[in-house]
C-alpha positions, -999 to +999 in steps of 0.1 A: +346+780+327+361+785+358+370+766+391+343+771+421+356+778+456+350+737+461+374+718+481+382+685+464+379+656+487+381+616+485+349+600+482+339+580+512+342+547+493+378+557+480+364+552+442+377+588+435+381+626+443+348+646+440+353+681+425+333+705+409+337+730+381+312+761+369+301+759+335+274+779+317+257+792+349+255+761+365+278+734+390+293+704+373+299+678+398+332+660+389+348+625+399+383+616+389+386+577+397+416+566+420+424+542+390+428+573+367+452+589+394+470+558+398+474+555+360+482+587+350+496+607+380+516+580+395+494+577+430+509+550+450+481+521+452+482+520+489+483+562+492+465+580+523+439+606+516+462+633+519+485+619+495+456+614+470+444+650+473+482+663+468+484+644+440+447+655+426+463+690+431+497+685+412+478+673+385+449+697+387+455+717+356+454+690+332+425+672+351+407+705+349+414+708+311+405+673+303+368+680+326+368+710+307+371+692+273+348+664+280+319+686+293+319+707+262+318+673+242+292+659+266+273+683+284+259+669+318+253+675+353+275+649+367+308+640+352+333+612+355+369+609+347+381+576+337+417+565+322+403+562+292+397+601+290+434+606+297+450+582+271+464+596+241+456+583+208 
């Protein structure tokens, strides 16, 4: 799997950050919720869109790894990452 040339963006409803990954000759649309960024990446709840995207980019390696594992376990065209996906057993 490789990252696409897709600029991450904060969703209009501020529910999360949308991004895409390439997987098996297709594109998987992904969203990581703001709650996840706040819980596992120390994002301030009052953060601006610029701060949200910086936090996303700073944590992208870990975010991508979790997204790829989730895609392998549950193939789908759309994927949402929530705090449970980052919780350690």
